[in-house]
N, C-alpha and C positions, 0 to 999 in steps of 0.2 A: 504494500500500500504506500502511496505517496500522498502527501498533503500539499496542495497547491494554494498559496495565499497571494492574492493580488489586491492591492488597494488603490483607491482613486488617487491619481497624482504620481504614479510610479514613473510616468514619462518625463518627470523633471530631471531624471538622471541622464547623463550624457549619452549613454548607450541605449536608452529607452527602457531599461529594466532596473528595478531596485535590487539591492543586495539580497533580499529575501528570496529572489528567484534564481539564486545560484545553485541550480540543481541540474544534474546531467540530463534528465529527461524533459527539461523545459527549455524552450528556445524562444527568442524574440526576433521579430522581423518587422520591417517597415512596409506597410501597404501603400504604395505610391498612389493607387487609385483613390483611396480615401484620405490620403495625407495623414495617416495615423500609424501608431505602433500597434502591433498585435502580439499576443502571447500564444504559444502553441504547446500543448502537452504532447510530446513526441510519443508516438505509438497509439494515439487515440484520435478521435475526431474533434476533440475540444480545441476550439480556437476562440480566444477572447479579445475583444477590442479594449483600448485603453479606458480607464475609468471604471473598470469592473471590479467588484469585490466578490471573491469566491473563496470559501473555506470548505473544502470537500475532500473526501478520500476516493482514490481511484484504484481499481484492481489492475495490476500490470500483467502483461503477458509473460514476463520473466518468472513470475511466481507459479504459473501454471505449467511451465515446461519441465 
């Protein structure tokens, strides 16, 4: 299980991500179409735009292998 925490305003950081998102399975990318940063939980279909608050647990494929 991974806990993903994103809070409003995380895009204030230079790279678009806050230190709390320093996880191997989480990546950030810039969506040029919408001019905004996005967060993606690698290995799942979860993609969150900036300003989102999420505190949730996710089952990972690594645990089922």
